[in-house]
C-alpha positions as CSV (number, residue, x, y, z in Angstrom):
1,M,-82.5,-2.4,-20.1
2,M,-85.0,-1.5,-17.8
3,I,-85.2,2.0,-16.3
4,K,-84.5,2.0,-12.6
5,I,-86.1,4.1,-10.0
6,S,-84.5,5.1,-6.4
7,I,-87.4,6.2,-4.1
8,L,-86.0,7.9,-1.2
9,I,-87.8,8.3,2.0
10,P,-86.8,10.0,4.8
11,I,-88.4,8.9,8.5
12,Y,-88.9,10.8,11.7
13,G,-91.9,11.1,13.9
14,T,-94.2,9.4,11.4
15,E,-95.4,6.2,12.9
16,K,-99.1,7.3,12.5
17,Y,-98.2,7.4,8.3
18,I,-95.8,5.0,7.5
19,E,-98.0,2.3,7.0
20,R,-99.9,4.0,4.7
21,C,-97.0,5.3,2.5
22,A,-94.9,2.1,2.6
23,I,-97.8,0.0,1.3
24,S,-98.6,2.5,-1.9
25,L,-94.6,2.2,-2.3
26,F,-94.5,-1.4,-2.5
27,E,-97.9,-2.0,-4.3
28,Q,-96.3,-0.1,-7.5
29,T,-97.6,-1.7,-10.7
30,Y,-93.9,-0.4,-11.7
31,K,-90.8,-3.1,-10.8
32,N,-87.9,-1.9,-10.7
33,I,-87.6,0.2,-7.9
34,E,-84.9,0.7,-5.1
35,Y,-86.4,1.7,-1.9
36,I,-84.3,3.7,0.6
37,F,-85.3,4.0,3.9
38,V,-83.4,6.4,5.8
39,N,-83.9,6.7,9.4
40,D,-83.4,10.2,11.2
41,C,-83.1,8.9,14.6
42,T,-86.9,8.8,14.9
43,K,-88.1,8.7,18.6
44,D,-91.4,6.6,17.8
45,N,-92.2,3.2,16.4
46,S,-92.0,4.0,12.8
47,I,-89.3,1.7,11.8
48,D,-91.0,-1.2,13.6
49,I,-94.2,-0.8,11.8
50,L,-92.1,-0.3,8.1
51,L,-90.2,-3.7,9.4
52,S,-93.7,-5.6,9.7
53,I,-94.9,-4.1,6.6
54,I,-91.8,-5.2,4.9
55,Q,-92.4,-8.9,5.6
56,K,-95.9,-8.8,3.7
57,Y,-94.0,-7.9,0.6
58,P,-91.3,-10.7,0.0
59,E,-91.1,-9.7,-3.7
60,R,-89.4,-6.7,-2.7
61,K,-87.4,-7.3,0.3
62,N,-84.1,-7.4,-1.8
63,Q,-85.0,-3.9,-3.1
64,I,-85.1,-2.3,0.5
65,R,-82.6,-0.5,2.4
66,I,-83.2,1.2,5.3
67,I,-80.2,3.4,6.8
68,N,-80.0,4.6,10.2
69,H,-78.4,7.7,11.3
70,E,-76.5,7.9,14.4
71,Y,-77.8,11.3,15.4
72,N,-80.4,13.5,14.0
73,Q,-79.8,15.3,10.6
74,G,-83.1,17.1,9.8
75,L,-84.6,16.3,6.2
76,A,-81.9,17.7,4.3
77,G,-79.4,15.3,5.7
78,A,-81.7,12.2,5.4
79,R,-82.1,13.3,1.7
80,L,-78.4,13.6,1.4
81,T,-78.4,10.1,2.9
82,G,-80.7,8.5,0.3
83,L,-79.0,10.3,-2.9
84,I,-75.8,9.1,-2.0
85,H,-76.9,5.5,-1.4
86,S,-78.7,5.8,-4.8
87,T,-78.1,3.6,-7.8
88,G,-81.1,4.3,-9.9
89,D,-81.5,6.4,-13.1
90,Y,-84.3,8.5,-11.7
91,I,-84.8,9.8,-8.1
92,W,-88.0,10.4,-6.9
93,C,-88.0,11.9,-2.8
94,V,-91.4,10.7,-0.7
95,D,-91.9,11.9,2.7
96,S,-93.3,9.4,5.1
97,D,-96.4,11.1,5.8
98,D,-97.5,11.2,2.4
99,Y,-98.9,8.3,-0.3
100,V,-99.0,8.0,-3.8
101,E,-100.9,6.4,-6.4
102,T,-99.9,2.9,-6.8
103,N,-99.6,3.5,-10.7
104,A,-97.6,6.3,-10.3
105,I,-94.1,5.3,-11.5
106,D,-95.9,3.9,-14.6
107,K,-98.0,6.7,-15.2
108,C,-94.4,8.7,-15.7
109,I,-92.3,5.6,-17.3
110,K,-93.1,6.5,-20.8
111,Y,-91.4,9.7,-20.1
112,M,-88.3,8.8,-18.6
113,K,-88.0,6.5,-22.0
114,Q,-88.2,9.5,-24.2
115,G,-85.6,11.1,-22.6
116,Y,-87.0,13.4,-20.1
117,D,-85.1,14.3,-17.0
118,L,-87.5,16.1,-14.9
119,I,-91.0,15.1,-15.0
120,A,-93.6,17.1,-12.7
121,F,-97.3,15.9,-11.8
122,N,-100.2,17.4,-9.9
123,Y,-100.8,16.3,-6.4
124,I,-103.9,16.0,-3.8
125,I,-103.5,17.8,-0.2
126,K,-105.4,15.7,2.8
127,N,-106.3,17.4,5.7
128,E,-108.9,17.7,8.1
129,L,-111.4,18.9,5.7
130,G,-110.7,16.1,3.5
131,L,-109.1,15.6,-0.1
132,T,-108.7,18.4,-2.0
133,K,-106.6,18.4,-6.1
134,N,-104.2,20.9,-6.6
135,L,-103.6,21.9,-10.3
136,Q,-100.5,23.3,-10.9
137,H,-99.1,26.0,-13.2
138,N,-97.2,25.9,-16.1
139,L,-93.3,24.5,-15.2
140,T,-91.3,27.2,-16.0
141,V,-88.1,28.7,-14.3
142,E,-89.7,32.2,-13.0
143,N,-93.0,30.2,-11.6
144,V,-90.7,28.1,-9.2
145,L,-88.3,30.8,-8.3
146,N,-91.3,33.3,-7.8
147,H,-93.8,30.4,-5.6
148,Y,-96.6,30.5,-7.9
149,I,-96.0,26.7,-8.0
150,S,-95.2,24.8,-4.8
151,P,-91.3,23.9,-4.9
152,S,-92.1,20.6,-3.1
153,I,-89.2,18.1,-4.3
154,W,-91.7,15.2,-4.0
155,K,-94.1,16.5,-7.2
156,Y,-90.8,15.8,-9.8
157,I,-89.1,12.7,-10.5
158,I,-85.9,13.7,-12.0
159,H,-82.7,12.1,-13.3
160,R,-80.0,11.6,-11.1
161,S,-77.6,13.4,-13.4
162,L,-78.7,16.9,-12.9
163,Y,-78.7,15.9,-8.9
164,F,-74.4,14.9,-9.5
165,N,-73.7,16.4,-12.7
166,Y,-74.4,19.9,-11.3
167,K,-73.5,19.0,-7.5
168,I,-77.4,20.2,-6.7
169,L,-77.5,18.4,-3.4
170,P,-79.1,19.1,-0.2
171,I,-77.3,21.0,2.4
172,I,-77.5,19.8,6.2
173,G,-78.8,22.3,8.2
174,I,-81.4,23.7,5.7
175,N,-84.4,22.0,6.4
176,Y,-87.4,24.6,6.0
177,S,-86.5,25.7,2.2
178,E,-84.8,22.7,1.9
179,D,-87.0,21.7,-1.1
180,Y,-87.1,25.6,-2.5
181,L,-83.1,25.2,-2.4
182,L,-83.0,22.1,-4.8
183,T,-86.1,22.7,-7.1
184,A,-85.1,26.1,-7.9
185,R,-81.5,24.8,-9.0
186,L,-83.0,21.7,-11.0
187,I,-85.6,23.4,-12.8
188,L,-83.0,25.7,-14.3
189,V,-80.6,22.8,-15.5
190,A,-83.4,20.8,-16.7
191,Q,-82.8,20.3,-20.3
192,K,-86.2,18.4,-21.1
193,K,-89.1,18.7,-18.5
194,I,-92.5,18.4,-18.6
195,Q,-95.7,18.6,-16.6
196,L,-98.1,16.1,-16.5
197,K,-101.3,18.2,-15.9
198,N,-103.7,15.6,-15.9
199,E,-102.3,13.3,-13.5
200,Y,-102.7,13.5,-9.9
201,L,-100.3,11.1,-8.5
202,Y,-99.2,12.2,-5.0
203,Y,-101.1,12.9,-1.6
204,Y,-99.8,15.3,0.4
205,E,-100.8,15.3,4.0
206,C,-101.3,18.2,6.0
207,T,-102.1,16.9,9.5
208,N,-99.1,15.5,11.0
209,E,-97.9,18.0,13.8
210,N,-94.3,16.3,14.2
211,S,-93.2,16.5,10.6
212,Y,-90.1,18.7,9.8
213,M,-92.0,21.7,8.0
214,H,-95.1,21.8,10.9
215,N,-93.7,24.7,13.0
216,I,-92.1,28.1,11.6
217,K,-89.3,29.6,14.0
218,V,-87.4,32.6,13.0
219,S,-83.9,30.2,12.7
220,N,-86.0,28.6,9.5
221,L,-86.3,32.1,8.1
222,E,-82.7,32.7,8.6
223,S,-82.2,29.5,7.1
224,K,-84.5,30.4,3.9
225,V,-82.5,33.6,3.5
226,E,-79.1,31.4,3.2
227,T,-81.3,29.3,0.8
228,I,-81.9,32.5,-1.8
229,N,-78.5,33.2,-1.7
230,I,-77.2,29.8,-2.7
231,I,-79.8,29.9,-5.2
232,K,-78.8,33.7,-6.5
233,D,-74.9,32.2,-6.9
234,F,-75.5,29.4,-8.6
235,Y,-78.1,31.5,-11.3
236,R,-74.9,33.9,-11.1
237,E,-72.4,31.4,-12.0
238,K,-75.0,29.9,-14.8
239,G,-75.0,33.9,-16.6
240,V,-79.0,34.0,-15.8
241,E,-79.2,36.0,-12.5
242,R,-80.3,39.5,-14.6
243,K,-82.5,37.5,-16.6
244,Y,-84.4,36.3,-13.7
245,Q,-83.7,39.4,-11.5
246,I,-88.0,39.9,-11.0
247,P,-88.8,36.6,-10.0
248,L,-86.0,36.1,-7.7
249,S,-87.0,39.6,-5.9
250,I,-90.5,38.5,-5.5
251,S,-89.1,35.1,-3.4
252,M,-86.8,37.6,-1.5
253,G,-90.1,39.8,-1.0
254,Y,-92.2,37.5,0.5
255,L,-89.1,36.2,2.8
256,Y,-88.7,39.9,3.9
257,T,-92.2,40.2,4.9
258,D,-91.9,36.8,6.7
259,L,-88.8,37.8,8.6
260,R,-89.7,40.9,9.3
261,K,-92.7,39.8,11.3
262,A,-91.1,37.4,13.1
263,D,-88.1,39.5,14.3
264,K,-88.3,43.2,13.0
265,N,-84.9,43.7,14.1
266,N,-83.3,40.6,12.4
267,R,-79.3,41.4,11.5
268,L,-80.4,39.6,8.3
269,L,-83.3,41.9,7.0
270,P,-81.0,45.1,6.2
271,P,-78.9,43.0,3.6
272,L,-82.0,41.3,2.0
273,K,-83.7,44.4,1.6
274,Q,-80.6,45.8,-0.1
275,E,-80.8,43.1,-2.5
276,I,-84.0,43.5,-3.4
277,F,-83.0,47.5,-4.0
278,K,-80.9,46.2,-6.4
279,K,-82.8,43.9,-8.3
280,N,-86.2,45.4,-8.1
281,R,-87.0,49.0,-7.2
282,L,-90.9,48.4,-7.7
283,L,-90.9,45.4,-5.3
284,Y,-88.6,47.8,-2.8
285,S,-91.0,50.5,-2.8
286,I,-93.9,47.9,-1.5
287,I,-91.9,46.2,1.3
288,S,-90.4,49.9,2.3
289,L,-94.1,51.3,2.3
290,I,-96.4,48.8,4.0
291,S,-95.6,47.2,7.2
292,S,-98.2,44.8,7.2
293,K,-97.4,41.4,6.5
294,K,-100.7,40.4,5.3
295,T,-101.3,43.6,3.0
296,C,-97.8,43.2,2.3
297,Y,-98.6,39.9,1.1
298,R,-101.3,40.8,-0.9
299,A,-99.2,43.4,-2.8
300,I,-96.6,41.0,-3.9
301,N,-99.4,38.8,-4.8
302,F,-101.0,41.2,-7.2
303,Y,-97.4,42.1,-8.6
304,R,-96.7,39.0,-9.0
305,A,-99.9,37.7,-10.9
306,I,-99.3,40.7,-13.1
307,T,-95.3,39.5,-14.0
308,V,-96.8,35.9,-14.6
309,K,-99.8,37.2,-16.7
310,F,-97.9,39.3,-19.2
311,N,-94.6,36.7,-18.9
312,I,-92.4,39.3,-17.4
313,I,-89.2,37.8,-16.2
């Protein structure tokens, strides 16, 4: 039986980009695809533009669903809606301001047939300066945890069983760190994963000022504290929190530095700092002694590089 791929595409504020995105998806050389567009109450003409593009691809029309939210639920809510309504064997989350290579799925399908449940690939950053290739580091749990590789969910095609068997679903209200919340758990439970080191299949658009992730607020950082706590609890349930305490603490160190810069009196800082103390005394000393965000980041980056080089987890 031919493997079915569900592509989930949240839509909000992407009228400048949705045509390019949709065309790259509808022109996939692979045929058995389910497209689920989730209209998260976008205020622009994204949906009208999408509908006009769909008319140009009659062979794909029966594979396409557009689900309209009654109220804005954010990126996590849109992805959750897509997941709940998906029926494919594999899930691919694509942002509607980005686009992909038209043979992207065909490049990955042989690994799906070989039983890989998580397939990662490289991506290309698109900004005002042009296109820049982003080569990913080794696909490991610790590299995802400590942000040595991007946690973006769109650079993975994932078997649906990882989402539903382990109850790894987006949580409405957690948007700024929603990708990290998913990937940090999915990477842990994946039994057979692969990084396609020579494949650049995704184009990441960095110029959309209306995107979910464009502006960082204190509330976003507070949401990220909730994210790291959920991940920590998940790892504890799986019996591996102690094993990965160093990369977990590095992630907390970056977050503590960001939140302290944004709001030095934030109520979440003391418990976060205490958690770092329990996991990593050296990192605790770094964040305690260095008040400058820039200098603190440099120190954490150096420490992270050492842990990766010597495979310290």
